[in-house]
Each structure stands twice: as structure tokens, then as C-alpha cells.
C-alpha positions as a Markdown table, in Angstrom:
| # | Residue | x | y | z |
|---|---|---|---|---|
| 1 | Met | -17.1 | 21.8 | 74.6 |
| 2 | Ser | -17.8 | 20.4 | 71.2 |
| 3 | Lys | -21.3 | 22.0 | 68.9 |
| 4 | Pro | -24.5 | 20.7 | 68.9 |
| 5 | Thr | -25.0 | 19.2 | 66.3 |
| 6 | His | -26.7 | 21.6 | 63.4 |
| 7 | Leu | -30.4 | 21.3 | 62.9 |
| 8 | Glu | -31.7 | 20.3 | 58.6 |
| 9 | Pro | -31.5 | 23.5 | 56.6 |
| 10 | Ser | -34.8 | 25.1 | 55.8 |
| 11 | Glu | -36.9 | 28.5 | 53.8 |
| 12 | Leu | -36.7 | 29.6 | 57.3 |
| 13 | Gly | -32.8 | 30.1 | 57.0 |
| 14 | Thr | -33.3 | 32.2 | 53.7 |
| 15 | Lys | -33.5 | 35.3 | 53.1 |
| 16 | Glu | -36.2 | 35.0 | 50.5 |
| 17 | Tyr | -38.5 | 33.9 | 52.9 |
| 18 | Trp | -37.7 | 36.9 | 54.7 |
| 19 | Asp | -38.2 | 39.5 | 52.5 |
| 20 | Asn | -41.5 | 37.9 | 51.6 |
| 21 | Leu | -43.0 | 37.9 | 55.1 |
| 22 | Tyr | -42.6 | 41.2 | 55.3 |
| 23 | Thr | -43.3 | 42.3 | 52.0 |
| 24 | Thr | -46.6 | 40.8 | 53.1 |
| 25 | Glu | -47.3 | 42.3 | 56.1 |
| 26 | Leu | -46.1 | 46.1 | 54.6 |
| 27 | Thr | -49.1 | 45.7 | 52.3 |
| 28 | Asn | -51.2 | 43.8 | 55.6 |
| 29 | His | -50.4 | 47.0 | 57.9 |
| 30 | Ala | -51.1 | 49.4 | 54.7 |
| 31 | His | -54.7 | 48.1 | 54.5 |
| 32 | Asn | -54.6 | 48.3 | 58.3 |
| 33 | Pro | -52.3 | 50.2 | 60.6 |
| 34 | Ser | -53.7 | 48.5 | 63.7 |
| 35 | Asp | -52.2 | 45.0 | 61.8 |
| 36 | Lys | -48.2 | 45.6 | 63.5 |
| 37 | Gly | -47.6 | 41.9 | 62.0 |
| 38 | Thr | -46.4 | 38.6 | 63.5 |
| 39 | Val | -44.7 | 38.9 | 67.4 |
| 40 | Trp | -42.3 | 35.7 | 67.5 |
| 41 | Phe | -42.3 | 33.5 | 70.2 |
| 42 | Asp | -45.9 | 35.1 | 71.5 |
| 43 | Asp | -47.2 | 32.6 | 72.6 |
| 44 | Ser | -44.6 | 32.2 | 75.4 |
| 45 | Asp | -45.2 | 35.2 | 75.8 |
| 46 | Ala | -41.1 | 36.1 | 75.2 |
| 47 | Glu | -41.3 | 39.9 | 75.2 |
| 48 | Thr | -42.7 | 40.7 | 78.2 |
| 49 | Lys | -40.8 | 37.6 | 79.9 |
| 50 | Leu | -38.0 | 38.8 | 78.0 |
| 51 | Ile | -38.0 | 42.7 | 79.6 |
| 52 | Asp | -39.5 | 41.3 | 82.7 |
| 53 | Phe | -36.7 | 39.7 | 84.0 |
| 54 | Leu | -34.4 | 43.1 | 82.2 |
| 55 | Ser | -36.3 | 45.0 | 84.4 |
| 56 | Asp | -36.8 | 43.4 | 87.4 |
| 57 | Pro | -34.5 | 45.8 | 90.2 |
| 58 | Asp | -32.2 | 42.3 | 91.5 |
| 59 | Thr | -31.1 | 41.7 | 88.0 |
| 60 | Ser | -30.1 | 45.5 | 86.9 |
| 61 | Gln | -28.4 | 46.0 | 89.8 |
| 62 | Thr | -26.3 | 42.1 | 89.3 |
| 63 | Leu | -25.8 | 43.4 | 86.2 |
| 64 | Ser | -25.7 | 47.4 | 86.0 |
| 65 | Leu | -28.1 | 48.2 | 84.1 |
| 66 | Ser | -29.6 | 51.5 | 84.2 |
| 67 | Pro | -33.1 | 52.1 | 82.4 |
| 68 | Ser | -31.6 | 55.5 | 81.1 |
| 69 | Thr | -28.4 | 54.5 | 80.0 |
| 70 | Thr | -27.9 | 51.4 | 78.8 |
| 71 | Ser | -27.9 | 50.5 | 74.7 |
| 72 | Phe | -29.4 | 48.1 | 73.1 |
| 73 | Leu | -28.5 | 46.1 | 69.8 |
| 74 | Asp | -32.0 | 43.9 | 68.3 |
| 75 | Leu | -29.9 | 41.5 | 66.1 |
| 76 | Gly | -32.7 | 41.2 | 63.2 |
| 77 | Thr | -35.1 | 43.6 | 64.8 |
| 78 | Gly | -38.1 | 42.3 | 62.3 |
| 79 | Asn | -40.9 | 45.0 | 62.9 |
| 80 | Gly | -38.9 | 46.3 | 66.1 |
| 81 | Ser | -41.5 | 44.7 | 68.5 |
| 82 | Leu | -39.1 | 43.6 | 71.4 |
| 83 | Leu | -37.2 | 47.4 | 71.1 |
| 84 | Phe | -41.1 | 49.1 | 71.4 |
| 85 | Gly | -41.3 | 46.8 | 74.3 |
| 86 | Leu | -38.8 | 47.8 | 76.2 |
| 87 | Arg | -39.0 | 51.4 | 75.8 |
| 88 | Asp | -42.4 | 51.5 | 76.8 |
| 89 | Ala | -41.5 | 49.8 | 79.9 |
| 90 | Gly | -39.2 | 52.6 | 80.8 |
| 91 | Trp | -36.0 | 52.3 | 79.6 |
| 92 | Thr | -34.6 | 55.5 | 77.3 |
| 93 | Gly | -31.0 | 55.0 | 76.0 |
| 94 | Arg | -30.2 | 54.2 | 72.6 |
| 95 | Met | -31.6 | 51.7 | 71.0 |
| 96 | Leu | -30.9 | 49.9 | 67.3 |
| 97 | Gly | -32.3 | 47.4 | 65.7 |
| 98 | Val | -30.7 | 45.5 | 62.7 |
| 99 | Asp | -32.3 | 43.2 | 59.2 |
| 100 | Tyr | -30.6 | 41.9 | 56.1 |
| 101 | Ser | -34.4 | 42.5 | 55.6 |
| 102 | Gln | -34.4 | 45.2 | 53.9 |
| 103 | Gln | -39.0 | 44.8 | 54.4 |
| 104 | Ser | -38.3 | 44.2 | 57.7 |
| 105 | Ile | -36.1 | 47.5 | 58.2 |
| 106 | Gln | -39.2 | 49.8 | 56.2 |
| 107 | Phe | -41.7 | 48.1 | 58.8 |
| 108 | Ala | -39.5 | 48.9 | 61.8 |
| 109 | Arg | -39.7 | 52.4 | 60.8 |
| 110 | Arg | -43.2 | 52.7 | 59.1 |
| 111 | Leu | -44.4 | 51.1 | 63.0 |
| 112 | Ser | -42.5 | 53.4 | 64.3 |
| 113 | Gln | -43.8 | 56.9 | 62.6 |
| 114 | Ala | -46.7 | 55.7 | 63.9 |
| 115 | Arg | -45.6 | 55.5 | 67.6 |
| 116 | Thr | -44.5 | 58.8 | 67.2 |
| 117 | Ser | -47.1 | 60.7 | 64.5 |
| 118 | Pro | -49.6 | 58.1 | 64.3 |
| 119 | Asp | -51.4 | 60.5 | 62.0 |
| 120 | Ser | -48.5 | 61.5 | 59.6 |
| 121 | Thr | -48.9 | 60.6 | 56.1 |
| 122 | Ser | -44.5 | 61.5 | 55.6 |
| 123 | Asp | -41.8 | 59.2 | 54.4 |
| 124 | Pro | -40.5 | 57.3 | 57.7 |
| 125 | Asp | -37.0 | 56.6 | 55.8 |
| 126 | Ser | -37.1 | 60.7 | 55.1 |
| 127 | Pro | -34.7 | 62.9 | 57.8 |
| 128 | Arg | -36.5 | 64.7 | 60.4 |
| 129 | Asp | -36.2 | 67.6 | 61.9 |
| 130 | Glu | -33.9 | 68.7 | 64.1 |
| 131 | Gly | -35.9 | 68.2 | 67.9 |
| 132 | Glu | -38.7 | 66.0 | 65.8 |
| 133 | Asp | -40.0 | 63.3 | 68.5 |
| 134 | Glu | -36.8 | 63.3 | 70.0 |
| 135 | Glu | -37.5 | 60.5 | 72.4 |
| 136 | Glu | -38.5 | 57.5 | 69.6 |
| 137 | Glu | -35.5 | 58.9 | 68.0 |
| 138 | Leu | -33.3 | 57.1 | 70.1 |
| 139 | Val | -35.6 | 54.0 | 68.2 |
| 140 | Ser | -33.2 | 53.7 | 65.4 |
| 141 | Phe | -33.2 | 51.1 | 62.3 |
| 142 | Leu | -30.3 | 49.6 | 60.0 |
| 143 | Glu | -30.4 | 47.8 | 57.0 |
| 144 | His | -27.4 | 45.4 | 58.1 |
| 145 | Asp | -26.4 | 41.6 | 57.8 |
| 146 | Ile | -24.7 | 40.2 | 60.7 |
| 147 | Leu | -22.9 | 37.6 | 58.6 |
| 148 | His | -21.6 | 39.5 | 55.5 |
| 149 | Thr | -21.0 | 43.0 | 57.2 |
| 150 | Pro | -18.0 | 43.5 | 59.6 |
| 151 | Pro | -19.2 | 44.6 | 62.8 |
| 152 | Thr | -17.3 | 47.9 | 62.9 |
| 153 | Ala | -20.4 | 48.9 | 60.7 |
| 154 | Leu | -22.7 | 49.7 | 63.9 |
| 155 | Leu | -19.5 | 50.3 | 66.7 |
| 156 | Ala | -19.4 | 53.7 | 66.6 |
| 157 | Gly | -19.5 | 57.6 | 69.0 |
| 158 | Pro | -20.4 | 56.0 | 72.3 |
| 159 | Gln | -20.7 | 51.9 | 70.9 |
| 160 | Ala | -17.5 | 52.0 | 70.0 |
| 161 | Gln | -16.9 | 49.5 | 72.3 |
| 162 | Gly | -19.9 | 48.0 | 71.9 |
| 163 | Trp | -23.4 | 48.2 | 73.5 |
| 164 | Asp | -24.5 | 46.8 | 76.3 |
| 165 | Val | -26.9 | 44.3 | 75.9 |
| 166 | Val | -27.3 | 42.5 | 72.5 |
| 167 | Leu | -30.6 | 40.8 | 71.3 |
| 168 | Asp | -31.5 | 37.8 | 69.8 |
| 169 | Lys | -34.8 | 36.7 | 69.6 |
| 170 | Gly | -34.8 | 34.0 | 66.8 |
| 171 | Thr | -32.1 | 34.8 | 65.2 |
| 172 | Phe | -29.8 | 32.8 | 65.4 |
| 173 | Asp | -32.5 | 29.8 | 65.3 |
| 174 | Ala | -32.9 | 30.9 | 61.6 |
| 175 | Ile | -29.1 | 31.1 | 61.5 |
| 176 | Ser | -28.9 | 27.7 | 62.1 |
| 177 | Leu | -31.7 | 27.1 | 59.8 |
| 178 | Ser | -29.7 | 28.5 | 56.5 |
| 179 | Ser | -27.3 | 25.3 | 54.4 |
| 180 | Glu | -25.1 | 28.3 | 53.6 |
| 181 | Thr | -21.3 | 28.0 | 54.6 |
| 182 | Asp | -18.7 | 30.4 | 55.2 |
| 183 | Pro | -16.7 | 31.0 | 53.0 |
| 184 | Ala | -13.7 | 31.0 | 54.4 |
| 185 | Thr | -13.3 | 27.8 | 57.1 |
| 186 | Gly | -16.3 | 25.9 | 54.5 |
| 187 | Arg | -18.4 | 25.6 | 57.9 |
| 188 | Arg | -22.1 | 26.8 | 58.5 |
| 189 | Val | -22.6 | 30.0 | 58.4 |
| 190 | Ala | -24.5 | 29.5 | 62.3 |
| 191 | Glu | -20.8 | 28.8 | 63.5 |
| 192 | Ser | -19.1 | 31.8 | 62.2 |
| 193 | Tyr | -22.0 | 33.8 | 64.0 |
| 194 | Arg | -20.4 | 34.1 | 68.0 |
| 195 | Ala | -17.4 | 35.2 | 66.0 |
| 196 | Arg | -19.6 | 37.7 | 64.5 |
| 197 | Ile | -21.6 | 38.8 | 67.5 |
| 198 | Thr | -18.5 | 39.2 | 69.8 |
| 199 | Pro | -17.5 | 42.6 | 68.9 |
| 200 | Leu | -21.0 | 43.9 | 69.1 |
| 201 | Val | -20.9 | 43.4 | 73.2 |
| 202 | Arg | -19.2 | 45.5 | 75.1 |
| 203 | Glu | -16.6 | 43.9 | 78.0 |
| 204 | Gly | -19.1 | 43.1 | 80.5 |
| 205 | Gly | -21.5 | 43.4 | 78.0 |
| 206 | Leu | -24.9 | 41.4 | 77.6 |
| 207 | Phe | -25.9 | 38.5 | 75.0 |
| 208 | Leu | -29.0 | 38.4 | 75.7 |
| 209 | Val | -30.5 | 35.3 | 73.4 |
| 210 | Thr | -33.7 | 33.5 | 72.3 |
| 211 | Ser | -34.6 | 29.8 | 70.7 |
| 212 | Cys | -37.4 | 27.3 | 69.7 |
| 213 | Asn | -35.2 | 25.5 | 68.3 |
| 214 | Trp | -32.3 | 24.8 | 71.2 |
| 215 | Thr | -32.8 | 24.1 | 74.8 |
| 216 | Glu | -30.9 | 25.7 | 76.8 |
| 217 | Ala | -27.9 | 23.3 | 77.4 |
| 218 | Glu | -27.5 | 23.8 | 74.0 |
| 219 | Leu | -27.3 | 26.7 | 73.7 |
| 220 | Arg | -24.7 | 27.7 | 76.1 |
| 221 | Asp | -22.4 | 25.1 | 73.8 |
| 222 | Trp | -22.8 | 26.8 | 71.0 |
| 223 | Phe | -22.0 | 30.7 | 73.1 |
| 224 | Glu | -20.4 | 29.6 | 76.1 |
| 225 | Gly | -16.8 | 29.1 | 77.3 |
| 226 | Ser | -13.4 | 30.2 | 75.6 |
| 227 | Ala | -13.5 | 29.3 | 71.1 |
| 228 | Lys | -14.2 | 26.9 | 69.6 |
| 229 | Glu | -13.5 | 24.5 | 67.0 |
| 230 | Gly | -13.2 | 27.1 | 63.7 |
| 231 | Glu | -13.1 | 29.8 | 65.5 |
| 232 | Glu | -10.2 | 30.7 | 65.0 |
| 233 | Asp | -9.9 | 35.0 | 65.3 |
| 234 | Glu | -7.9 | 37.2 | 67.6 |
| 235 | Glu | -11.2 | 38.5 | 69.6 |
| 236 | Thr | -13.1 | 35.6 | 69.7 |
| 237 | Arg | -9.8 | 34.3 | 71.1 |
| 238 | Arg | -9.2 | 36.9 | 74.0 |
| 239 | Trp | -13.0 | 36.9 | 74.5 |
| 240 | Arg | -15.4 | 33.9 | 76.0 |
| 241 | Phe | -19.4 | 34.8 | 77.5 |
| 242 | Glu | -20.5 | 33.3 | 80.5 |
| 243 | Gln | -23.8 | 32.4 | 81.7 |
| 244 | Val | -25.1 | 35.3 | 84.2 |
| 245 | Gly | -29.1 | 34.8 | 83.8 |
| 246 | Arg | -31.8 | 32.6 | 82.5 |
| 247 | Val | -35.7 | 33.7 | 81.8 |
| 248 | Glu | -38.1 | 30.9 | 83.4 |
| 249 | Tyr | -40.6 | 30.1 | 81.1 |
| 250 | Pro | -44.0 | 27.5 | 81.8 |
| 251 | Ser | -42.4 | 24.0 | 81.7 |
| 252 | Phe | -43.8 | 20.2 | 80.5 |
| 253 | Ser | -42.9 | 16.9 | 81.2 |
| 254 | Phe | -42.5 | 14.1 | 78.5 |
| 255 | Gly | -40.9 | 10.5 | 78.9 |
| 256 | Gly | -40.1 | 11.6 | 81.9 |
| 257 | Val | -37.7 | 14.4 | 80.3 |
| 258 | Lys | -38.8 | 18.3 | 81.3 |
| 259 | Gly | -38.3 | 20.9 | 78.9 |
| 260 | Gln | -39.4 | 24.4 | 78.2 |
| 261 | Thr | -40.5 | 25.4 | 74.7 |
| 262 | Ile | -38.4 | 27.9 | 74.1 |
| 263 | Ser | -35.2 | 29.3 | 75.6 |
| 264 | Ser | -33.3 | 32.5 | 76.5 |
| 265 | Leu | -30.2 | 32.7 | 78.3 |
| 266 | Cys | -28.4 | 35.9 | 79.0 |
| 267 | Phe | -24.5 | 36.2 | 79.1 |
| 268 | Lys | -21.9 | 38.3 | 80.3 |
| 269 | Lys | -18.7 | 38.6 | 77.8 |
| 270 | Val | -15.5 | 38.4 | 79.7 |
| 271 | Arg | -11.6 | 38.6 | 79.9 |
| 272 | Asn | -10.6 | 34.6 | 78.8 |
| 273 | Asn | -8.0 | 34.3 | 81.5 |
| 274 | Glu | -7.0 | 31.0 | 79.0 |
| 275 | Ser | -5.8 | 32.8 | 75.8 |
């Protein structure tokens, strides 16, 4: 199955745009600590619906998720809002949010510090004493460029073989709007994304992606099935993603066609028997 047609590039696909955005959000938060910045897809209540999907007892049992041990990797974490929401919903396993914008990571760390030490004036990037804020310490943030840094940088310790759940809430959208090409293939970087995230998900683990630019069918075209044209690396050939769930959003009808303003699909990483 071929991949969908590429989107027209825009400034939302540039690092400069996100650096500027989070510089502004850092400034706003400094003036008003209650300002926690932009929550993407908030108009669709996406974070609540994603958390409800993962927390549903039937989903947790079917997908073998444990609130006490499931690990989460959030790609393009922004202000860390989704991970904080998961923590508040009772998920206590390790959580790591990564973003290629240094300002994003600074902002997420500042918000994390405010959650655990509201009156603290210490540097959120400074090392903490052993045992300090132990519960929230499980939510950490790291500057990391998914497309230009080896996946092994995020694979260590208990997550050496991959994370239980890898989250993407709008990150693939931004990458799809980038005009950058992969030097190895000459293709738009969006076509390299699946190969980049595959090693980050453990065998049997989940990739939960949310998009406002791609329909459910188009997300399946991008991520489901065997290696596609341009994906020649061994890791991608060995594995594939298969859809195991979807998140329901309010639908609309236009011209006799039913649709949603955003789409969230859950894929499971399985061995590719066709390789």
C-alpha cells in the first residue's frame, strides 16, 4: 500500500517556529505562573480522550497495560501536558518526554517543578537530591531530535528493548509539514518517521498517534503493514504495526461524507512474518 500524498510545507514544520513559540510560552509563564501554555487539540478534548482510552479497563486488559508499570515515551512533548495528565490519572510508571526544541524542554521542566514544588525558586534543570520529589521524578524531559539522533539514545535500562507506549500528539503532523529531505533517500523526512520510531516501541508495545492533518485511513497508510517504498533498513523490515484501537471523537457530515476533525489510532508492534 502506498503512502498518502505529501502535505504542502509550512512554517509549522520548522524548528524556528517551535523555538519561538516556546520562548513566548516561557515568558508568559514567568509573568503568570498559572499560564501553562498551549494544549494541542484541546478544542477536541484530545488529551482527556487519549487518557480515557488507555485507562479503560477493557483496553488495559486487551493491550496488557498496567497503570503501575507501563512506561511512556512522548515524542514532541511540548509542555509535557499529556504526561502530566497520565500521571494525574494514576499511571505511575516511567515517563519521558522528548522534543527537539530546547525551549520546549525548559518549559516542560519548569511546569514539572511547579507541580512538585510550587514555591520553589531553584533551577529546574539542576540535579535533584536523591529521593526528592520521587513520584514526579518518574516524569522526565530530554532535548532530542527524533529524525537526526539515533534511537539508541532513548533505549537504556528497563527500556533497552523499547517503551511500552510511544505517544505522538501532533508531532507527525509537524514533520509532515517540513520541507526537509532525508539525505540518505532524498525523500521528505515524513517518509523516514516510521523507521525512526519503530525501534523505540518494544515488541508488543503500542504507538498511539493523533493527527489533525491525516484521516484514519491515511494514518493506516503511513504506519500499518510491512515496510514501504524507501524503508530499506533491517529494523523496519523485521517489524510492522497493526491497528488495535482507535479513539472516538465527535463526527460531522459534509457532502454525504462522515468525518472527524482529528484522528487517533493505536498500533501494536508485531513481528513481520512476511520478511
